[in-house]
BALUMZA-339329 format. One record per residue: residue number from 1; residue in one letter; x, y, z of N, C-alpha, C in turn. Coordinates in Angstrom, 1 decimal, always signed. Example, Ala and Ser with C-alpha at 12.3 -4.5 7.8 and 13.67 -1.06 7.14 Angstrom:
BEGIN
ATOM 1 A +13.2 -5.7 +7.8 +12.3 -4.5 +7.8 +13.2 -3.3 +7.8
ATOM 2 S +12.8 -2.2 +7.1 +13.7 -1.1 +7.1 +12.9 +0.0 +7.9
This chain:
BEGIN
ATOM 1 M +18.8 +186.0 +126.4 +17.6 +186.2 +125.6 +17.8 +185.4 +124.3
ATOM 2 D +16.8 +184.6 +124.1 +16.9 +183.7 +122.9 +16.4 +184.4 +121.6
ATOM 3 E +16.8 +183.8 +120.5 +16.5 +184.4 +119.2 +15.0 +184.6 +118.9
ATOM 4 S +14.2 +183.7 +119.4 +12.8 +183.8 +119.1 +12.2 +185.0 +119.8
ATOM 5 T +12.7 +185.3 +121.0 +12.2 +186.4 +121.8 +12.7 +187.7 +121.0
ATOM 6 I +13.9 +187.7 +120.6 +14.4 +188.9 +119.8 +13.6 +189.1 +118.6
ATOM 7 E +13.3 +188.1 +117.8 +12.5 +188.2 +116.6 +11.1 +188.7 +116.9
ATOM 8 M +10.5 +188.2 +118.0 +9.2 +188.7 +118.4 +9.2 +190.2 +118.7
ATOM 9 L +10.3 +190.6 +119.4 +10.4 +192.0 +119.8 +10.7 +192.9 +118.6
ATOM 10 K +11.4 +192.4 +117.6 +11.7 +193.1 +116.4 +10.4 +193.3 +115.6
ATOM 11 R +9.5 +192.3 +115.5 +8.3 +192.4 +114.8 +7.4 +193.4 +115.5
ATOM 12 E +7.4 +193.5 +116.8 +6.6 +194.3 +117.6 +7.1 +195.8 +117.7
ATOM 13 H +8.4 +196.0 +117.7 +9.0 +197.3 +118.0 +9.9 +197.8 +116.9
ATOM 14 G +10.2 +197.0 +115.9 +11.2 +197.4 +114.9 +12.6 +197.1 +115.4
ATOM 15 E +13.5 +198.0 +115.2 +14.9 +197.8 +115.7 +14.9 +197.7 +117.2
ATOM 16 V +15.6 +196.6 +117.7 +15.8 +196.5 +119.2 +17.2 +196.3 +119.4
ATOM 17 Y +17.7 +196.7 +120.6 +19.0 +196.6 +121.0 +19.1 +195.8 +122.4
ATOM 18 V +19.9 +194.8 +122.4 +20.1 +194.1 +123.7 +21.3 +194.6 +124.4
ATOM 19 I +21.1 +195.0 +125.7 +22.1 +195.6 +126.5 +22.3 +194.7 +127.7
ATOM 20 S +23.6 +194.4 +128.0 +24.0 +193.5 +129.1 +24.9 +194.2 +130.0
ATOM 21 A +24.7 +194.0 +131.3 +25.6 +194.5 +132.3 +25.4 +193.8 +133.6
ATOM 22 A +26.5 +193.4 +134.2 +26.5 +192.8 +135.6 +25.6 +191.5 +135.6
ATOM 23 G +25.6 +190.8 +134.5 +24.9 +189.5 +134.4 +23.4 +189.7 +134.1
ATOM 24 C +23.0 +191.0 +133.8 +21.6 +191.2 +133.5 +21.4 +191.7 +132.1
ATOM 25 E +20.3 +191.3 +131.5 +20.1 +191.6 +130.1 +18.8 +192.2 +129.8
ATOM 26 I +18.7 +193.3 +129.1 +17.4 +193.9 +128.7 +17.4 +194.2 +127.2
ATOM 27 A +16.3 +194.5 +126.7 +16.2 +194.9 +125.3 +15.4 +196.2 +125.3
ATOM 28 V +15.9 +197.1 +124.5 +15.3 +198.5 +124.4 +15.1 +198.8 +122.9
ATOM 29 R +14.2 +199.7 +122.7 +14.0 +200.2 +121.3 +14.6 +201.6 +121.3
ATOM 30 M +14.7 +202.2 +120.1 +15.3 +203.5 +119.9 +14.4 +204.5 +120.6
ATOM 31 P +14.9 +205.5 +121.4 +14.0 +206.5 +122.0 +13.4 +207.3 +120.9
ATOM 32 T +12.2 +207.8 +121.1 +11.6 +208.7 +120.2 +12.2 +210.1 +120.4
ATOM 33 V +11.9 +211.0 +119.4 +12.4 +212.4 +119.6 +11.9 +213.0 +120.9
ATOM 34 P +10.5 +212.9 +121.1 +10.0 +213.5 +122.4 +10.7 +212.9 +123.6
ATOM 35 E +10.9 +211.6 +123.7 +11.5 +211.0 +124.8 +12.9 +211.5 +125.0
ATOM 36 F +13.7 +211.6 +123.9 +15.0 +212.0 +124.1 +15.1 +213.5 +124.5
ATOM 37 E +14.2 +214.3 +123.9 +14.1 +215.7 +124.3 +13.8 +215.9 +125.8
ATOM 38 R +12.9 +215.0 +126.3 +12.5 +215.1 +127.7 +13.7 +214.7 +128.5
ATOM 39 F +14.5 +213.7 +128.1 +15.7 +213.4 +128.8 +16.7 +214.6 +128.8
ATOM 40 Q +16.9 +215.2 +127.7 +17.8 +216.3 +127.6 +17.3 +217.5 +128.5
ATOM 41 D +16.0 +217.8 +128.4 +15.5 +218.8 +129.2 +15.6 +218.6 +130.7
ATOM 42 S +15.5 +217.3 +131.1 +15.6 +217.0 +132.5 +17.1 +217.2 +133.0
ATOM 43 I +18.0 +216.9 +132.2 +19.4 +217.1 +132.5 +19.7 +218.6 +132.5
ATOM 44 A +19.2 +219.3 +131.5 +19.5 +220.8 +131.5 +18.9 +221.5 +132.6
ATOM 45 A +17.7 +221.1 +133.1 +17.0 +221.7 +134.2 +17.8 +221.6 +135.5
ATOM 46 D +18.4 +220.4 +135.7 +19.0 +220.1 +137.0 +20.1 +219.0 +136.8
ATOM 47 K +21.3 +219.4 +136.7 +22.4 +218.4 +136.5 +22.5 +217.3 +137.5
ATOM 48 K +22.0 +217.6 +138.7 +22.0 +216.7 +139.8 +21.0 +215.5 +139.6
ATOM 49 K +20.1 +215.7 +138.6 +19.1 +214.7 +138.4 +19.4 +213.8 +137.2
ATOM 50 G +20.7 +213.8 +136.8 +21.1 +213.1 +135.6 +20.9 +211.6 +135.7
ATOM 51 T +21.1 +211.0 +136.9 +20.9 +209.6 +137.0 +19.4 +209.3 +136.9
ATOM 52 R +18.6 +210.1 +137.5 +17.1 +209.9 +137.3 +16.7 +210.0 +135.9
ATOM 53 A +17.2 +211.0 +135.2 +16.9 +211.1 +133.8 +17.3 +209.9 +133.0
ATOM 54 L +18.5 +209.3 +133.2 +18.9 +208.1 +132.6 +18.0 +207.0 +132.9
ATOM 55 A +17.6 +206.8 +134.1 +16.7 +205.8 +134.6 +15.4 +205.9 +133.9
ATOM 56 Q +14.8 +207.1 +133.7 +13.6 +207.3 +133.1 +13.7 +207.0 +131.6
ATOM 57 L +14.8 +207.4 +131.0 +15.0 +207.0 +129.5 +14.9 +205.5 +129.3
ATOM 58 V +15.6 +204.8 +130.2 +15.5 +203.3 +130.0 +14.1 +202.8 +130.2
ATOM 59 R +13.4 +203.3 +131.2 +12.0 +202.9 +131.4 +11.1 +203.2 +130.2
ATOM 60 D +11.4 +204.4 +129.5 +10.6 +204.7 +128.3 +10.9 +203.8 +127.2
ATOM 61 C +12.1 +203.2 +127.1 +12.5 +202.5 +125.9 +12.5 +201.0 +126.1
ATOM 62 I +12.4 +200.5 +127.3 +12.6 +199.0 +127.6 +11.4 +198.3 +126.9
ATOM 63 V +11.8 +197.2 +126.3 +10.7 +196.3 +125.7 +10.8 +194.9 +126.2
ATOM 64 F +11.9 +194.6 +126.9 +12.0 +193.3 +127.6 +13.1 +193.4 +128.6
ATOM 65 P +12.9 +192.8 +129.8 +11.7 +192.2 +130.3 +10.5 +193.2 +130.6
ATOM 66 S +9.5 +192.7 +131.2 +8.4 +193.6 +131.6 +8.9 +194.6 +132.6
ATOM 67 R +8.2 +195.7 +132.7 +8.6 +196.7 +133.7 +8.7 +196.2 +135.1
ATOM 68 E +7.8 +195.3 +135.4 +7.8 +194.7 +136.8 +9.1 +193.9 +137.0
ATOM 69 E +9.4 +193.1 +136.0 +10.7 +192.3 +136.1 +11.9 +193.2 +136.1
ATOM 70 Y +11.9 +194.3 +135.3 +13.0 +195.2 +135.3 +13.1 +195.9 +136.7
ATOM 71 D +12.0 +196.3 +137.3 +12.0 +196.9 +138.6 +12.6 +196.0 +139.6
ATOM 72 A +12.3 +194.7 +139.5 +12.9 +193.7 +140.5 +14.4 +193.6 +140.3
ATOM 73 I +14.8 +193.6 +139.0 +16.3 +193.6 +138.8 +16.9 +194.8 +139.4
ATOM 74 V +16.3 +196.0 +139.2 +16.9 +197.3 +139.6 +16.9 +197.3 +141.2
ATOM 75 S +15.9 +196.7 +141.8 +15.9 +196.7 +143.3 +17.1 +195.9 +143.8
ATOM 76 R +17.6 +194.9 +143.1 +18.8 +194.2 +143.5 +20.1 +194.9 +143.1
ATOM 77 R +20.0 +195.6 +142.0 +21.2 +196.3 +141.4 +20.9 +197.7 +141.0
ATOM 78 P +20.8 +198.6 +142.0 +20.3 +199.9 +141.7 +21.2 +200.8 +140.8
ATOM 79 G +22.4 +200.4 +140.5 +23.2 +201.1 +139.6 +23.0 +200.8 +138.1
ATOM 80 L +22.3 +199.8 +137.9 +22.1 +199.4 +136.5 +21.4 +200.4 +135.6
ATOM 81 P +20.4 +201.1 +136.1 +19.7 +202.1 +135.2 +20.7 +203.2 +134.6
ATOM 82 V +21.7 +203.5 +135.4 +22.7 +204.5 +134.9 +23.6 +203.8 +133.8
ATOM 83 S +24.0 +202.6 +134.0 +24.8 +201.9 +133.0 +23.9 +201.6 +131.7
ATOM 84 F +22.7 +201.1 +131.9 +21.8 +200.9 +130.8 +21.5 +202.2 +130.1
ATOM 85 G +21.2 +203.3 +130.9 +20.9 +204.6 +130.3 +22.0 +205.2 +129.5
ATOM 86 S +23.2 +205.0 +129.9 +24.3 +205.5 +129.1 +24.4 +204.8 +127.7
ATOM 87 E +24.0 +203.5 +127.7 +24.0 +202.9 +126.4 +22.8 +203.3 +125.5
ATOM 88 V +21.7 +203.6 +126.1 +20.5 +204.0 +125.4 +20.9 +205.4 +124.7
ATOM 89 V +21.6 +206.2 +125.5 +22.0 +207.6 +125.0 +22.9 +207.4 +123.7
ATOM 90 K +23.8 +206.4 +123.8 +24.7 +206.1 +122.7 +23.9 +205.6 +121.5
ATOM 91 I +22.9 +204.7 +121.8 +22.1 +204.2 +120.7 +21.3 +205.3 +120.0
ATOM 92 A +20.9 +206.3 +120.8 +20.2 +207.5 +120.2 +21.1 +208.4 +119.3
ATOM 93 G +22.4 +208.1 +119.4 +23.3 +208.9 +118.6 +24.2 +209.9 +119.3
ATOM 94 L +24.0 +210.0 +120.6 +24.9 +211.0 +121.4 +26.2 +210.3 +121.7
ATOM 95 V +27.3 +210.7 +121.0 +28.6 +210.1 +121.2 +29.6 +211.2 +121.6
ATOM 96 D +30.7 +210.8 +122.2 +31.7 +211.7 +122.6 +32.6 +212.2 +121.5
ATOM 97 E +32.8 +211.3 +120.6 +33.8 +211.6 +119.5 +33.0 +211.8 +118.2
ATOM 98 V +33.2 +213.0 +117.6 +32.6 +213.4 +116.4 +33.8 +213.9 +115.5
ATOM 99 E +33.7 +213.5 +114.2 +34.7 +213.9 +113.3 +34.2 +214.8 +112.2
ATOM 100 A +34.9 +215.8 +111.9 +34.5 +216.7 +110.8 +35.6 +216.8 +109.8
ATOM 101 K +35.3 +216.8 +108.5 +36.4 +216.9 +107.5 +35.9 +218.0 +106.5
ATOM 102 K +36.8 +218.8 +106.1 +36.5 +219.7 +105.0 +36.2 +219.0 +103.8
ATOM 103 A +35.1 +219.3 +103.2 +34.7 +218.5 +101.9 +35.3 +219.1 +100.7
C-alpha cells in the first residue's frame, strides 16, 4: 500500500492501521463502540462462533481494499479473517497483559 493511499484513507477515516499477513495487506479503522460491543456479544452468546465474530469485525472496520477485493482475498486464504480480526481486537485495546500499580 503506497503512502498516497494511506494519506487518502486517513483524510477519509481518521486513524487507519495497516495489517499484513500471508502476503496480504489491508487497512482498517478503529472499531466503534457499538461494533466492538456487537463483537463481544457475539462471542458471549456462542463461543463456537468466535471466528465468525472476528471476520465480521474486520468487515465492519476495513477501509482498503474494497469489500469485493477483500472477499476475493479471503476466498483464496480463508484463515486470514481470524488473523486480521485478532489484530483489530488488539487495536481496539483488548490485550492479554495488563499492569496495575498501587499509586
